[in-house]
TORPA-4810 file (N, C-alpha, C, O; in nm, 3 decimals):
<nodes>
NODE_1_3.463_0.526_2.465_3.487_0.550_2.608_3.333_0.527_2.682_3.234_0.587_2.640_M
NODE_2_3.328_0.448_2.777_3.208_0.422_2.851_3.216_0.476_2.982_3.311_0.439_3.051_V
NODE_3_3.128_0.561_3.031_3.119_0.631_3.164_3.227_0.726_3.181_3.225_0.790_3.286_G
NODE_4_3.332_0.751_3.089_3.432_0.822_3.109_3.563_0.754_3.176_3.661_0.821_3.209_G
NODE_5_3.555_0.626_3.191_3.665_0.555_3.265_3.748_0.469_3.167_3.871_0.464_3.178_R
NODE_6_3.692_0.410_3.084_3.756_0.303_3.021_3.745_0.293_2.876_3.649_0.345_2.819_H
NODE_7_3.844_0.227_2.807_3.842_0.228_2.664_3.751_0.113_2.612_3.649_0.072_2.668_G
NODE_8_3.800_0.072_2.503_3.727_-0.019_2.425_3.757_-0.161_2.482_3.851_-0.171_2.562_S
NODE_9_3.684_-0.271_2.449_3.727_-0.398_2.474_3.850_-0.445_2.415_3.894_-0.554_2.453_S
NODE_10_3.910_-0.380_2.330_4.039_-0.435_2.278_4.149_-0.414_2.373_4.252_-0.480_2.357_T
NODE_11_4.139_-0.322_2.480_4.233_-0.287_2.551_4.306_-0.178_2.535_4.411_-0.159_2.595_G
NODE_12_4.251_-0.091_2.444_4.292_0.042_2.420_4.241_0.140_2.533_4.131_0.109_2.577_T
NODE_13_4.294_0.242_2.583_4.249_0.321_2.691_4.264_0.477_2.676_4.365_0.536_2.638_S
NODE_14_4.148_0.531_2.712_4.126_0.687_2.706_4.129_0.759_2.851_4.123_0.878_2.879_T
NODE_15_4.140_0.657_2.924_4.144_0.681_3.067_4.097_0.557_3.149_4.012_0.480_3.104_G
NODE_16_4.162_0.540_3.285_4.124_0.435_3.362_4.139_0.458_3.497_4.194_0.561_3.537_T
NODE_17_4.090_0.364_3.580_4.127_0.400_3.735_4.258_0.389_3.765_4.290_0.439_3.873_A
NODE_18_4.351_0.334_3.697_4.484_0.348_3.711_4.556_0.417_3.584_4.588_0.342_3.492_C
NODE_19_4.581_0.547_3.573_4.633_0.604_3.450_4.730_0.508_3.399_4.806_0.441_3.467_P
NODE_20_4.719_0.509_3.251_4.818_0.440_3.173_4.803_0.299_3.160_4.870_0.238_3.076_G
NODE_21_4.721_0.238_3.237_4.683_0.085_3.212_4.549_0.078_3.140_4.445_0.132_3.176_I
NODE_22_4.572_-0.010_3.016_4.434_-0.045_2.957_4.358_-0.129_3.046_4.415_-0.190_3.137_P
NODE_23_4.230_-0.138_3.025_4.133_-0.219_3.084_4.075_-0.315_2.989_3.975_-0.279_2.926_R
NODE_24_4.119_-0.419_2.974_4.057_-0.519_2.895_3.934_-0.608_2.970_3.911_-0.612_3.090_P
NODE_25_3.867_-0.672_2.870_3.760_-0.751_2.948_3.826_-0.862_3.019_3.921_-0.928_2.977_S
NODE_26_3.758_-0.875_3.136_3.816_-0.980_3.238_3.783_-1.120_3.180_3.704_-1.121_3.086_P
NODE_27_3.829_-1.234_3.222_3.804_-1.371_3.173_3.904_-1.453_3.134_4.014_-1.402_3.114_G
NODE_28_3.887_-1.588_3.117_3.967_-1.657_3.050_3.900_-1.756_2.969_3.784_-1.789_2.995_H
NODE_29_3.975_-1.815_2.857_3.888_-1.900_2.800_3.846_-2.047_2.884_3.920_-2.115_2.955_P
NODE_30_3.721_-2.065_2.854_3.647_-2.187_2.922_3.545_-2.234_2.832_3.472_-2.167_2.760_T
NODE_31_3.552_-2.374_2.848_3.429_-2.446_2.785_3.406_-2.425_2.661_3.478_-2.462_2.569_G
NODE_32_3.276_-2.350_2.649_3.208_-2.322_2.517_3.232_-2.176_2.471_3.216_-2.147_2.352_K
NODE_33_3.277_-2.071_2.577_3.299_-1.941_2.548_3.439_-1.918_2.534_3.516_-1.960_2.620_R
NODE_34_3.482_-1.854_2.429_3.644_-1.824_2.425_3.669_-1.703_2.528_3.776_-1.688_2.586_A
NODE_35_3.573_-1.627_2.541_3.593_-1.526_2.638_3.475_-1.489_2.693_3.388_-1.432_2.628_Q
NODE_36_3.463_-1.521_2.836_3.328_-1.521_2.893_3.292_-1.366_2.921_3.377_-1.277_2.927_P
NODE_37_3.175_-1.351_2.935_3.112_-1.192_2.977_3.182_-1.170_3.094_3.238_-1.262_3.152_D
NODE_38_3.184_-1.034_3.142_3.222_-1.016_3.260_3.136_-1.046_3.370_3.017_-1.062_3.345_P
NODE_39_3.176_-1.056_3.486_3.085_-1.105_3.576_3.004_-0.995_3.640_3.040_-0.878_3.653_P
NODE_40_2.884_-1.052_3.679_2.790_-0.974_3.760_2.832_-0.947_3.903_2.810_-0.844_3.966_H
NODE_41_2.890_-1.043_3.942_2.936_-1.076_4.094_3.079_-1.119_4.102_3.119_-1.212_4.033_V
NODE_42_3.170_-1.042_4.197_3.293_-1.090_4.222_3.312_-1.113_4.377_3.309_-1.023_4.461_V
NODE_43_3.330_-1.240_4.400_3.357_-1.267_4.558_3.492_-1.227_4.587_3.589_-1.250_4.515_L
NODE_44_3.492_-1.154_4.716_3.647_-1.113_4.754_3.681_-1.249_4.831_3.606_-1.346_4.825_D
NODE_45_3.802_-1.250_4.906_3.845_-1.357_4.964_3.773_-1.389_5.088_3.781_-1.504_5.132_H
NODE_46_3.700_-1.295_5.152_3.641_-1.328_5.287_3.507_-1.402_5.244_3.451_-1.485_5.316_T
NODE_47_3.464_-1.368_5.129_3.339_-1.439_5.094_3.367_-1.582_5.046_3.289_-1.675_5.069_A
NODE_48_3.491_-1.598_4.972_3.505_-1.740_4.952_3.523_-1.809_5.086_3.463_-1.915_5.104_M
NODE_49_3.602_-1.755_5.184_3.629_-1.859_5.294_3.490_-1.864_5.351_3.456_-1.973_5.396_V
NODE_50_3.405_-1.764_5.358_3.252_-1.783_5.430_3.187_-1.890_5.355_3.112_-1.965_5.418_A
NODE_51_3.206_-1.911_5.221_3.141_-1.999_5.128_3.203_-2.138_5.165_3.129_-2.236_5.152_A
NODE_52_3.314_-2.156_5.203_3.374_-2.278_5.255_3.335_-2.325_5.371_3.346_-2.443_5.404_G
NODE_53_3.281_-2.220_5.450_3.229_-2.250_5.584_3.086_-2.277_5.576_3.023_-2.297_5.680_R
NODE_54_3.021_-2.279_5.449_2.876_-2.288_5.437_2.781_-2.193_5.443_2.660_-2.218_5.452_G
NODE_55_2.835_-2.068_5.438_2.743_-1.950_5.413_2.637_-1.962_5.328_2.663_-1.983_5.210_N
NODE_56_2.506_-1.953_5.366_2.399_-1.969_5.304_2.378_-1.884_5.173_2.355_-1.929_5.060_V
NODE_57_2.391_-1.741_5.213_2.376_-1.644_5.103_2.476_-1.674_5.012_2.425_-1.703_4.904_L
NODE_58_2.606_-1.680_5.009_2.697_-1.693_4.929_2.659_-1.825_4.837_2.671_-1.821_4.715_I
NODE_59_2.615_-1.940_4.904_2.567_-2.068_4.840_2.472_-2.027_4.737_2.484_-2.077_4.626_S
NODE_60_2.370_-1.934_4.762_2.273_-1.891_4.701_2.332_-1.835_4.552_2.301_-1.883_4.444_R
NODE_61_2.416_-1.733_4.569_2.491_-1.676_4.472_2.563_-1.765_4.373_2.571_-1.738_4.253_L
NODE_62_2.614_-1.872_4.428_2.695_-1.966_4.359_2.583_-2.057_4.271_2.605_-2.092_4.155_I
NODE_63_2.481_-2.084_4.332_2.372_-2.160_4.279_2.315_-2.092_4.140_2.297_-2.146_4.031_H
NODE_64_2.293_-1.956_4.178_2.233_-1.884_4.045_2.336_-1.879_3.930_2.304_-1.896_3.812_R
NODE_65_2.458_-1.855_3.970_2.550_-1.874_3.856_2.567_-1.985_3.796_2.610_-1.981_3.681_A
NODE_66_2.542_-2.095_3.848_2.523_-2.224_3.803_2.380_-2.265_3.719_2.369_-2.346_3.627_H
NODE_67_2.302_-2.204_3.763_2.162_-2.252_3.703_2.123_-2.151_3.602_2.048_-2.184_3.510_A
NODE_68_2.171_-2.023_3.613_2.129_-1.925_3.483_2.226_-1.914_3.395_2.335_-1.887_3.446_E
NODE_69_2.223_-1.925_3.270_2.340_-1.938_3.162_2.366_-1.789_3.140_2.468_-1.774_3.073_S
NODE_70_2.319_-1.695_3.168_2.341_-1.556_3.132_2.394_-1.465_3.245_2.418_-1.345_3.231_D
NODE_71_2.413_-1.542_3.368_2.453_-1.459_3.491_2.601_-1.527_3.525_2.627_-1.647_3.518_W
NODE_72_2.683_-1.429_3.560_2.828_-1.483_3.579_2.858_-1.450_3.707_2.797_-1.354_3.755_F
NODE_73_2.953_-1.516_3.786_3.018_-1.501_3.905_3.167_-1.523_3.892_3.215_-1.625_3.843_L
NODE_74_3.233_-1.429_3.935_3.384_-1.445_3.924_3.452_-1.444_4.045_3.394_-1.415_4.150_G
NODE_75_3.594_-1.479_4.037_3.674_-1.474_4.154_3.809_-1.428_4.090_3.854_-1.478_3.987_V
NODE_76_3.871_-1.326_4.161_4.008_-1.290_4.114_4.107_-1.384_4.151_4.088_-1.450_4.253_A
NODE_77_4.225_-1.402_4.074_4.297_-1.496_4.096_4.375_-1.476_4.244_4.392_-1.565_4.327_T
NODE_78_4.413_-1.351_4.253_4.472_-1.317_4.383_4.392_-1.335_4.519_4.439_-1.376_4.625_C
NODE_79_4.268_-1.298_4.494_4.176_-1.311_4.613_4.145_-1.458_4.628_4.111_-1.493_4.741_A
NODE_80_4.151_-1.546_4.538_4.158_-1.691_4.561_4.276_-1.751_4.624_4.260_-1.843_4.704_L
NODE_81_4.401_-1.704_4.592_4.527_-1.733_4.678_4.506_-1.685_4.811_4.540_-1.757_4.905_V
NODE_82_4.449_-1.563_4.834_4.446_-1.528_4.979_4.332_-1.607_5.072_4.341_-1.626_5.193_E
NODE_83_4.231_-1.646_4.991_4.149_-1.724_5.064_4.195_-1.865_5.077_4.154_-1.929_5.174_A
NODE_84_4.269_-1.919_4.997_4.330_-2.044_5.033_4.447_-2.051_5.154_4.478_-2.149_5.223_D
NODE_85_4.498_-1.916_5.155_4.596_-1.898_5.287_4.516_-1.885_5.405_4.557_-1.936_5.510_R
NODE_86_4.414_-1.827_5.401_4.323_-1.804_5.530_4.273_-1.942_5.553_4.278_-1.983_5.670_T
NODE_87_4.222_-2.028_5.451_4.137_-2.142_5.504_4.200_-2.261_5.395_4.147_-2.288_5.287_R
NODE_88_4.298_-2.312_5.436_4.352_-2.408_5.327_4.232_-2.505_5.275_4.145_-2.549_5.351_P
NODE_89_4.240_-2.533_5.134_4.146_-2.611_5.071_4.051_-2.520_5.010_3.982_-2.563_4.917_G
NODE_90_4.040_-2.417_5.044_3.927_-2.304_4.984_3.928_-2.306_4.820_3.828_-2.316_4.748_T
NODE_91_4.071_-2.294_4.774_4.074_-2.276_4.619_4.025_-2.409_4.567_3.949_-2.404_4.470_A
NODE_92_4.057_-2.525_4.616_4.023_-2.643_4.541_3.878_-2.650_4.533_3.825_-2.696_4.432_D
NODE_93_3.805_-2.602_4.641_3.669_-2.623_4.651_3.609_-2.500_4.538_3.532_-2.525_4.445_R
NODE_94_3.654_-2.386_4.566_3.596_-2.278_4.479_3.608_-2.313_4.329_3.511_-2.308_4.253_I
NODE_95_3.734_-2.349_4.291_3.766_-2.364_4.135_3.679_-2.466_4.096_3.643_-2.455_3.979_T
NODE_96_3.625_-2.583_4.168_3.562_-2.673_4.126_3.419_-2.658_4.095_3.349_-2.744_4.041_A
NODE_97_3.380_-2.538_4.134_3.236_-2.500_4.139_3.188_-2.478_3.964_3.265_-2.421_3.887_L
NODE_98_3.088_-2.517_3.930_3.034_-2.491_3.796_2.992_-2.348_3.798_2.972_-2.291_3.905_P
NODE_99_2.978_-2.290_3.686_2.939_-2.141_3.660_3.021_-2.025_3.717_2.990_-1.906_3.708_G
NODE_100_3.145_-2.084_3.786_3.229_-1.969_3.835_3.331_-1.933_3.738_3.359_-2.024_3.660_L
NODE_101_3.392_-1.827_3.724_3.495_-1.787_3.640_3.609_-1.746_3.730_3.596_-1.660_3.817_V
NODE_102_3.730_-1.815_3.703_3.858_-1.747_3.772_3.909_-1.634_3.677_3.929_-1.656_3.558_V
NODE_103_3.928_-1.520_3.733_3.962_-1.396_3.647_4.122_-1.416_3.678_4.174_-1.434_3.788_L
NODE_104_4.188_-1.406_3.543_4.332_-1.428_3.557_4.401_-1.278_3.593_4.350_-1.166_3.589_P
NODE_105_4.507_-1.309_3.621_4.597_-1.181_3.660_4.693_-1.171_3.518_4.800_-1.224_3.485_L
NODE_106_4.609_-1.087_3.460_4.668_-1.038_3.320_4.788_-0.925_3.332_4.808_-0.871_3.440_D
NODE_107_4.849_-0.901_3.244_4.955_-0.801_3.271_4.902_-0.661_3.306_4.966_-0.591_3.384_P
NODE_108_4.770_-0.612_3.243_4.707_-0.481_3.273_4.658_-0.497_3.416_4.674_-0.402_3.492_A
NODE_109_4.604_-0.603_3.456_4.558_-0.616_3.604_4.678_-0.623_3.684_4.684_-0.552_3.784_A
NODE_110_4.788_-0.708_3.650_4.915_-0.696_3.748_4.963_-0.562_3.786_5.010_-0.542_3.898_A
NODE_111_4.953_-0.465_3.694_5.008_-0.335_3.718_4.924_-0.248_3.805_4.965_-0.144_3.856_L
NODE_112_4.795_-0.300_3.817_4.685_-0.236_3.883_4.723_-0.289_4.050_4.739_-0.220_4.150_A
NODE_113_4.728_-0.428_4.033_4.747_-0.491_4.158_4.861_-0.452_4.228_4.855_-0.449_4.351_V
NODE_114_4.990_-0.415_4.154_5.105_-0.386_4.223_5.101_-0.252_4.292_5.187_-0.217_4.372_A
NODE_115_4.998_-0.178_4.256_4.984_-0.048_4.312_4.880_-0.026_4.428_4.859_0.082_4.485_R
NODE_116_4.820_-0.143_4.453_4.734_-0.175_4.576_4.799_-0.210_4.690_4.913_-0.258_4.690_G
NODE_117_4.721_-0.185_4.811_4.766_-0.207_4.934_4.779_-0.346_4.945_4.886_-0.392_4.985_R
NODE_118_4.675_-0.426_4.912_4.648_-0.567_4.932_4.625_-0.627_4.805_4.530_-0.584_4.739_D
NODE_119_4.697_-0.720_4.761_4.685_-0.785_4.643_4.528_-0.838_4.616_4.464_-0.790_4.522_W
NODE_120_4.477_-0.930_4.695_4.341_-0.987_4.704_4.244_-0.869_4.688_4.164_-0.879_4.595_A
NODE_121_4.238_-0.760_4.762_4.120_-0.674_4.730_4.162_-0.586_4.608_4.074_-0.533_4.540_D
NODE_122_4.291_-0.569_4.579_4.318_-0.471_4.450_4.274_-0.547_4.329_4.207_-0.489_4.243_A
NODE_123_4.311_-0.693_4.315_4.256_-0.765_4.194_4.118_-0.777_4.197_4.062_-0.787_4.088_H
NODE_124_4.043_-0.779_4.308_3.900_-0.798_4.316_3.838_-0.682_4.276_3.733_-0.687_4.212_T
NODE_125_3.899_-0.556_4.312_3.851_-0.427_4.259_3.852_-0.420_4.123_3.749_-0.394_4.062_E
NODE_126_3.987_-0.444_4.053_3.996_-0.449_3.929_3.905_-0.529_3.848_3.857_-0.491_3.741_W
NODE_127_3.883_-0.640_3.902_3.791_-0.741_3.826_3.621_-0.665_3.841_3.537_-0.684_3.753_A
NODE_128_3.599_-0.597_3.939_3.473_-0.536_3.945_3.451_-0.404_3.861_3.339_-0.373_3.821_A
NODE_129_3.543_-0.341_3.841_3.529_-0.212_3.780_3.460_-0.217_3.647_3.463_-0.319_3.577_L
NODE_130_3.397_-0.103_3.611_3.332_-0.116_3.477_3.404_-0.135_3.350_3.512_-0.082_3.324_P
NODE_131_3.335_-0.218_3.270_3.410_-0.253_3.124_3.292_-0.205_3.045_3.184_-0.177_3.096_V
NODE_132_3.323_-0.195_2.901_3.243_-0.163_2.803_3.115_-0.247_2.799_3.004_-0.205_2.768_P
NODE_133_3.155_-0.396_2.840_3.017_-0.489_2.823_2.928_-0.485_2.949_2.812_-0.527_2.941_E
NODE_134_2.977_-0.439_3.062_2.913_-0.435_3.193_2.963_-0.278_3.233_3.064_-0.259_3.301_R
NODE_135_2.885_-0.177_3.186_2.905_-0.027_3.237_2.912_0.001_3.359_2.991_0.080_3.411_P
NODE_136_2.808_-0.081_3.425_2.792_-0.050_3.569_2.894_-0.153_3.675_2.879_-0.166_3.797_D
NODE_137_2.971_-0.203_3.611_3.074_-0.296_3.662_3.010_-0.426_3.735_2.897_-0.462_3.702_G
NODE_138_3.082_-0.496_3.833_3.029_-0.607_3.898_3.008_-0.557_4.052_3.057_-0.452_4.093_A
NODE_139_2.941_-0.634_4.122_2.923_-0.592_4.267_3.016_-0.692_4.336_3.023_-0.808_4.296_V
NODE_140_3.092_-0.645_4.448_3.178_-0.718_4.513_3.105_-0.768_4.634_3.052_-0.692_4.715_V
NODE_141_3.104_-0.909_4.644_3.051_-0.974_4.757_3.142_-0.991_4.870_3.254_-1.038_4.853_V
NODE_142_3.103_-0.959_4.975_3.204_-0.954_5.095_3.136_-0.983_5.241_3.015_-0.966_5.255_T
NODE_143_3.218_-1.027_5.347_3.154_-1.032_5.461_3.246_-0.949_5.562_3.261_-0.964_5.683_V
NODE_144_3.307_-0.847_5.465_3.387_-0.735_5.554_3.382_-0.622_5.469_3.473_-0.586_5.395_R
NODE_145_3.254_-0.559_5.485_3.208_-0.437_5.405_3.307_-0.297_5.440_3.310_-0.201_5.362_P
NODE_146_3.376_-0.302_5.552_3.431_-0.182_5.591_3.565_-0.183_5.517_3.627_-0.077_5.516_E
NODE_147_3.619_-0.286_5.455_3.731_-0.298_5.376_3.730_-0.238_5.254_3.833_-0.212_5.192_G
NODE_148_3.595_-0.209_5.207_3.558_-0.152_5.079_3.524_-0.015_5.087_3.501_0.047_4.982_W
NODE_149_3.520_0.040_5.195_3.471_0.188_5.197_3.583_0.273_5.116_3.704_0.259_5.133_R
NODE_150_3.522_0.364_5.026_3.600_0.462_4.958_3.649_0.405_4.824_3.720_0.468_4.746_G
NODE_151_3.611_0.296_4.809_3.653_0.219_4.685_3.550_0.257_4.548_3.436_0.301_4.564_R
NODE_152_3.594_0.237_4.448_3.505_0.278_4.324_3.415_0.155_4.275_3.388_0.144_4.156_P
NODE_153_3.368_0.063_4.368_3.289_-0.047_4.340_3.159_-0.077_4.417_3.172_-0.052_4.536_V
NODE_154_3.062_-0.114_4.390_2.949_-0.146_4.441_2.967_-0.272_4.523_3.018_-0.370_4.468_R
NODE_155_2.927_-0.279_4.660_2.949_-0.370_4.748_2.797_-0.445_4.790_2.692_-0.383_4.800_V
NODE_156_2.812_-0.575_4.809_2.701_-0.660_4.881_2.765_-0.702_4.990_2.871_-0.765_4.978_L
NODE_157_2.714_-0.675_5.107_2.750_-0.699_5.243_2.672_-0.825_5.289_2.555_-0.819_5.327_D
NODE_158_2.742_-0.937_5.281_2.697_-1.075_5.346_2.736_-1.100_5.483_2.711_-1.209_5.534_L
NODE_159_2.796_-1.007_5.546_2.843_-1.003_5.682_2.746_-0.984_5.786_2.781_-1.003_5.903_G
NODE_160_2.638_-0.952_5.761_2.542_-0.899_5.858_2.411_-1.003_5.913_2.299_-0.977_5.957_S
NODE_161_2.484_-1.130_5.887_2.390_-1.231_5.954_2.437_-1.296_6.078_2.514_-1.235_6.152_G
NODE_162_2.397_-1.418_6.106_2.430_-1.474_6.220_2.575_-1.559_6.168_2.617_-1.561_6.052_D
NODE_163_2.633_-1.621_6.279_2.766_-1.693_6.265_2.747_-1.808_6.167_2.848_-1.867_6.127_A
NODE_164_2.621_-1.847_6.124_2.608_-1.942_6.010_2.594_-1.904_5.880_2.584_-1.980_5.784_D
NODE_165_2.591_-1.754_5.880_2.545_-1.688_5.739_2.407_-1.675_5.711_2.372_-1.640_5.599_G
NODE_166_2.312_-1.702_5.811_2.175_-1.686_5.788_2.158_-1.525_5.808_2.216_-1.461_5.895_H
NODE_167_2.078_-1.477_5.722_2.051_-1.336_5.722_1.967_-1.313_5.852_1.883_-1.396_5.888_P
NODE_168_1.993_-1.200_5.922_1.921_-1.163_6.051_1.778_-1.124_6.011_1.766_-1.046_5.916_V
NODE_169_1.677_-1.166_6.068_1.542_-1.123_6.051_1.529_-0.970_6.064_1.570_-0.920_6.169_D
NODE_170_1.482_-0.898_5.979_1.440_-0.754_5.999_1.378_-0.731_6.099_1.411_-0.628_6.159_P
NODE_171_1.284_-0.803_6.149_1.196_-0.794_6.266_1.279_-0.766_6.409_1.242_-0.697_6.504_G
NODE_172_1.392_-0.836_6.394_1.483_-0.844_6.514_1.562_-0.712_6.532_1.614_-0.686_6.641_D
NODE_173_1.572_-0.626_6.423_1.641_-0.520_6.443_1.581_-0.385_6.501_1.472_-0.339_6.466_R
NODE_174_1.662_-0.328_6.591_1.609_-0.216_6.664_1.592_-0.105_6.553_1.665_-0.108_6.454_P
NODE_175_1.491_0.000_6.570_1.471_0.101_6.487_1.527_0.233_6.543_1.517_0.337_6.477_F
</nodes>
């Protein structure tokens, strides 16, 4: 058991964020790897929509996942669906990106998602929780950080920039 929360990578469980639900490693078969490593970063549906609108910071994360072979960027299937509902065509563009892993809604994740208030956020949270291969879990990238308050995941707020997604100059902020 790693960090007192999850079982081994075989899917057995000694304790999970959702009692009684084993926590397998996320991922699906792609290209060269039968089972990709868990993601470092998981985009929520708001981040995917912002990427489709040209958010510079999210574009940099996507580039890093493509350029660095040991760095993984993921999107949860339910969040991908919600992003496409919000901005049609987003799913086509996101799934075409190299270096990005679409995390499946496997049976264990489906049980956790069914208990959530919002499928997109519940699946993203599930994908970002710690696993034996990544004991600290993944970071959820969002432009809506207030929606992640109180959840057991780390959050990277990319919403504190201007309308085009450029970060605000720290010199312009009042102290």
